[in-house]
N, C-alpha and C positions, 0 to 999 in steps of 0.2 A: 884722530889717529892718523890727522891729515900732517905730512913732516915738510913744511913750507920749502923748502933747499929741494927736496925732489920736485915738489911743484910749481917751484917757479924756474928749472929748469926741465919739464915736460911740454910746459905755454912757451919757453922760446922759441923747442923746437917744432912743436905745432905753429904758431906762427911762421916760424920758417916757411915749413912746408906748404902751409896756407897760401902764403905769397910764391912758392915756386908753382905750386899747381892752378894758383885762381880761384879756390876756391869760397864760397859763400861763409861756409863755417866747420869745423873739427872740433873734434873728444875726445880726451884721453879718461882712462880710469886705471889707474896701478894699484894692486888689491894682493896683501898679503894671505896667500893660495894656506896657510899654515895655521893663521887663526881671524880669516875675515876682517882684520883691519884695512881700512881703505886710506891707502897713503896717498893717494894722489886722485883728484878728481878735475880737468878742469874742460870746458868749454868756451869756444869761439865763434862769436866775436863774443867780447866780454865788457864791462864798463868796473867805473870806481863809482858802486854806490856811494858813498859820500859825495860825489859829483852828480851825483846820478837829478837829472832832470822828472823828463817824461819821456818814455822808451816806448815806443808803436809801433815802431819794425817789429816785424817778424821773427826777425835773424835773431835776434837777442831772447833765445829760450837755449833753459837748460838742454842743449843736446843728449848729454846724458841722461838725465831724470826724465825729459818730457818727449825725446829726438823718437822718430819711426823709425824702422828700419827691415827691408825683405832679412825672411827669416837667412836666406843661404850667405847673404853678405855678415850676419853676426856666428852660422857654423863653419864656418871656413877657420876661423880662428880656431876651433876646439877639434874640429878634422886634426888641422896640422899639427895640435899641440901633439892630440895621440898617436899621431904616425912619428913624433919626435920620439915619445917617450916608449913608444912602440920597436922602438928604431926600427919602423922598419923607412926612414930618412933621415938623413941627416945634415945640420946647414952647406953643407956644400953638396946637395943633391942638385941632382937638376931635372928639370922637368923637361918630356920630350913630346911635345903634338901629333 
């Protein structure tokens, strides 16, 4: 169910922001919530499997399927989405610390 055009655009954006933030890697997954189809799954750094020789660098993992993340980092997305869905916040809401 991957969409090559969406995959290309998401990869392009991840590369741009990885350079801005000087991160070791990044990942994104885009899923159709109506049917569960995965439209895009990108993990950086990546490589061309046709040109792969011998990669032993641990940075070349699939960060979506093999990455380990603290639960708080993952659940922030769901908390934000729920607040939007319940109309408790909107895209122009400002956080007061």
